[in-house]
C-alpha positions in Angstrom: 0.0 0.0 0.0 1.3 3.4 -0.9 2.1 6.0 1.7 -0.5 8.2 0.2 -3.3 5.6 0.7 -2.0 4.8 4.2 -2.1 8.5 5.2 -5.6 8.9 3.8 -6.9 5.8 5.7 -5.3 6.9 8.9 -7.1 10.3 8.7 -10.4 8.6 8.0 -10.0 6.0 10.7 -9.1 8.6 13.3 -12.3 10.5 12.6 -14.4 7.3 12.4 -12.9 6.1 15.7 -14.2 9.2 17.4 -17.7 8.5 16.1 -17.6 4.8 17.2 -16.2 5.6 20.7 -18.8 8.3 21.3 -21.6 5.8 20.4 -20.2 2.9 22.5 -18.6 0.8 19.8 -15.1 -0.7 19.7 -15.6 -2.8 22.8 -13.5 -6.0 23.3 -14.8 -9.5 23.1 -11.5 -10.9 24.5 -9.8 -14.2 24.4 -11.5 -17.3 25.8 -10.0 -20.4 27.3 -10.4 -22.9 24.4 -9.2 -21.6 21.0 -9.2 -23.1 17.6 -7.4 -21.8 14.5 -9.3 -21.2 11.2 -7.2 -20.5 8.2 -9.4 -19.2 5.4 -8.6 -20.1 1.7 -4.9 -20.3 2.0 -4.8 -22.5 -1.1 -2.7 -22.1 -4.1 -5.2 -20.1 -6.1 -5.0 -17.4 -3.5 -1.4 -17.7 -2.3 0.5 -18.3 -5.5 0.9 -15.8 -8.4 -0.9 -16.0 -11.7 -4.4 -16.8 -10.7 -7.5 -14.5 -10.8 -7.8 -15.1 -7.0 -4.1 -14.3 -6.2 -3.8 -12.0 -3.1 -1.0 -9.7 -2.0 1.0 -10.0 1.2 1.9 -13.6 1.3 5.5 -12.7 2.2 4.1 -11.7 5.6 1.0 -14.0 5.8 2.6 -17.3 5.2 5.4 -16.9 7.8 2.9 -15.6 10.3 0.6 -18.6 9.8 3.6 -20.9 10.2 4.3 -19.5 13.6 0.7 -19.7 14.6 0.5 -23.4 13.5 3.6 -24.2 15.5 2.2 -22.6 18.6 -1.2 -24.2 18.2 0.1 -27.6 17.5 2.3 -27.5 20.6 -0.9 -27.0 22.6 -3.0 -29.5 20.6 -5.7 -27.0 19.7 -8.1 -27.7 16.8 -6.8 -26.4 13.5 -9.1 -26.0 10.6 -8.4 -24.9 7.0 -10.9 -23.9 4.3 -10.7 -23.9 0.6 -13.4 -23.0 -1.9 -13.9 -25.5 -4.7 -16.6 -26.8 -7.1 -17.2 -30.2 -8.6 -18.4 -28.9 -12.0 -16.6 -25.9 -13.5 -17.2 -26.1 -17.2 -20.5 -24.3 -17.0 -23.1 -23.1 -14.6 -24.2 -25.8 -12.1 -26.1 -26.1 -8.9 -22.7 -26.7 -7.1 -21.7 -23.1 -7.9 -25.1 -21.6 -7.1 -25.2 -18.0 -8.3 -21.7 -16.9 -7.3 -20.4 -17.6 -10.8 -22.3 -14.5 -12.0 -20.0 -12.3 -9.9 -16.6 -14.0 -9.7 -14.5 -16.5 -11.8 -15.3 -19.6 -9.7 -14.8 -21.8 -12.7 -11.0 -21.8 -12.0 -11.7 -23.4 -8.6 -12.1 -27.0 -9.6 -12.3 -29.7 -6.9 -9.3 -31.9 -6.8 -6.9 -29.6 -8.6 -3.7 -28.1 -7.3 -5.4 -24.6 -7.4 -7.6 -25.5 -4.5 -5.1 -27.5 -2.5 -3.8 -25.8 0.7 -0.4 -24.2 0.1 2.3 -26.8 1.0 4.2 -24.2 3.0 1.4 -24.4 5.6 0.2 -27.9 4.8 -2.3 -29.6 7.2 -0.9 -32.3 9.3 -2.8 -35.6 10.1 -5.8 -34.9 12.3 -6.3 -31.3 11.0 -9.4 -30.7 9.1 -9.9 -29.2 5.6 -13.4 -27.8 4.9 -14.4 -27.4 1.3 -16.9 -24.6 1.2 -19.0 -23.2 -1.6 -19.6 -19.7 -0.3 -17.7 -16.9 1.6 -18.2 -17.9 5.2 -16.5 -21.0 6.6 -19.7 -21.6 8.6 -22.3 -21.3 5.8 -23.4 -24.7 4.7 -20.7 -26.5 6.6 -20.4 -28.5 9.8 -17.7 -26.1 11.3 -19.8 -24.8 14.2 -20.8 -28.2 15.3 -17.2 -29.5 15.1 -15.9 -26.6 17.2 -18.7 -27.0 19.8 -17.9 -30.7 20.1 -14.3 -29.8 20.9 -15.4 -27.2 23.5 -14.0 -24.3 21.6 -14.9 -20.8 22.7 -12.5 -18.7 20.6 -11.6 -18.7 16.9 -8.3 -17.3 15.7 -8.8 -16.4 12.1 -6.3 -15.8 9.3 -6.4 -15.9 5.5 -8.0 -14.3 2.5 -9.9 -12.4 1.4 -10.3 -9.8 4.2 -13.2 -8.1 2.5 -14.9 -11.5 1.6 -14.4 -14.9 3.2 -12.5 -13.7 6.2 -15.0 -11.0 7.1 -18.0 -13.3 6.6 -16.4 -16.0 8.7 -15.8 -13.5 11.5 -19.4 -12.2 11.4 -20.8 -15.7 11.5 -18.4 -16.8 14.2 -19.7 -14.2 16.7 -23.2 -15.0 15.6 -22.6 -18.7 16.6 -21.2 -17.6 20.0 -17.5 -17.9 19.3 -15.0 -15.1 20.2 -13.4 -14.0 16.9 -9.8 -13.0 17.0 -8.3 -11.8 13.6 -4.6 -11.8 13.4 -3.5 -8.5 11.9 -0.4 -9.7 10.0 -2.0 -12.9 8.7 -4.9 -11.6 6.5 -4.8 -10.2 3.0 -6.7 -9.2 -0.1 -6.2 -8.1 -3.7 -7.0 -4.4 -3.5 -5.0 -1.7 -1.7 -6.8 -0.3 1.4 -9.4 -3.2 1.6 -7.4 -5.0 4.3 -7.0 -2.0 6.6 -10.6 -0.8 6.2 -12.1 -4.2 7.0 -9.8 -4.7 10.0 -10.9 -1.3 11.3 -14.6 -2.1 10.8 -14.4 -5.6 12.2 -12.5 -4.4 15.3 -15.3 -1.9 15.9 -18.2 -4.3 15.5 -17.6 -8.0 15.2 -14.4 -9.3 16.7 -11.0 -8.3 18.0 -8.1 -7.5 15.7 -4.9 -8.4 17.5 -1.2 -8.4 16.5 0.5 -11.7 15.8 2.8 -11.4 18.9 -0.2 -10.9 21.2 -1.9 -14.0 19.8 1.3 -16.1 20.2 1.6 -14.9 23.8 -2.0 -16.0 24.4 -1.4 -19.4 22.9 1.7 -19.8 25.0 -0.3 -19.2 28.1 -3.3 -21.6 27.6 -3.6 -25.1 28.9 -2.9 -27.8 26.4 -6.0 -29.4 24.8 -6.8 -33.0 25.6 -7.5 -35.3 22.6 -10.6 -34.1 20.8 -12.4 -36.9 18.9 -14.4 -34.4 17.0 -11.4 -33.0 15.2 -8.7 -35.7 15.6 -10.3 -38.3 13.3 -9.3 -38.7 9.6 -10.5 -35.8 7.6 -13.2 -36.2 5.1 -12.9 -37.5 1.5 -13.5 -34.0 0.3 -10.4 -32.8 2.2 -8.3 -35.5 0.6 -9.6 -34.4 -2.8 -8.2 -31.0 -2.2 -4.6 -32.2 -1.8 -4.2 -32.2 2.0 -0.7 -33.1 3.1 
């Protein structure tokens, strides 16, 4: 993002923060005791160059997610990935719904390398990959029930896109009763300014935006999870189709 855009956003956010504070917004939801990590659409179509869905910022996002994964795995917390993929992509189909009228979902074919999770942050055995059809990781999936079965009260969210799938996941998370924590350095998008604006707005209304180091300190301080049957079993066939490691 250029200095010009950054300065303009800072000026806008400063004025908007005053409005929000005066009206009682920008409260904190806080961390709970039982977190899970949800990594949104960090598959090759978004993390690698040359795809319509390619997002900026992977030089920061991928290393940050690697650190989160290491910290989460050390405590045995549930780790969930999402990818967006479709069984039929050679023309409109019920699998795509209406989204193909807006974005080029035809390049997101189930079973291809494009929708496989980036190997730099590849899932380990026992970690779940959800294949979703829409923006939110919760919409039309069993994510909420899996997290509840594992006793989760907090979701640590990373991924792309900030204006789309990350935002809708956060909005649904608080609606389902989970504490959403968005990791500032670990989210991205394709358009300059979109990340910062959505981080500002989410932090005011839907979840807490926290620096990576704060989240890592929190993970260091939690009690390790005991084995969770809900999330420690073999992942679904759909996850295998997306190229899970």
